[in-house]
C-alpha positions in Angstrom: 20.8 -27.9 -33.7 19.2 -24.3 -33.6 20.6 -21.1 -31.7 18.0 -21.1 -28.5 18.3 -18.9 -25.4 20.4 -20.3 -22.9 17.7 -20.7 -20.2 15.8 -23.0 -22.4 17.4 -27.3 -22.6 16.6 -29.3 -25.4 13.8 -31.6 -24.2 13.3 -29.9 -20.9 11.3 -26.7 -22.2 8.1 -27.6 -20.3 10.1 -28.7 -17.1 12.1 -25.5 -17.1 8.7 -23.0 -17.6 7.2 -25.2 -14.8 9.9 -24.8 -12.1 10.2 -21.1 -13.1 6.7 -20.7 -12.7 6.8 -22.0 -8.9 9.8 -20.3 -8.3 7.9 -17.2 -9.1 4.8 -17.9 -7.1 6.9 -18.6 -3.9 8.9 -15.2 -4.3 5.4 -13.7 -4.5 4.2 -15.3 -1.9 7.5 -14.4 0.7 6.9 -10.7 -0.3 3.3 -10.3 -0.2 2.9 -12.3 3.0 3.2 -9.4 5.3 1.0 -6.9 3.5 -2.2 -6.0 5.4 -4.5 -6.2 2.5 -7.7 -5.0 4.4 -5.7 -1.8 4.6 -4.0 -1.9 1.1 -8.2 -2.1 -0.3 -9.9 0.2 2.7 -11.6 2.9 1.1 -10.6 6.3 2.0 -13.1 8.8 3.2 -14.0 11.1 0.6 -13.2 14.7 1.5 -16.2 17.4 0.8 -16.3 19.2 -2.1 -15.9 23.0 -2.3 -19.2 24.5 -3.0 -18.5 26.9 -6.1 -19.9 30.0 -5.9 
C-alpha cells in the first residue's frame, strides 16, 4: 500500500473530489449571495486629466 494523503480514501478518490467540489461551490454561493455585482462591476467615472503646460 502506498502512502496517500489522509484525505484520499482508497477507491473513493472520485467521490471525495466530487463532494469537495460541491461543498466548495456551496460555500462560494453563500459568500457571494449578497454581493451587488452591478455595483462591483460599475465603471467609475474618469476624472478629467489636467492639461500639462
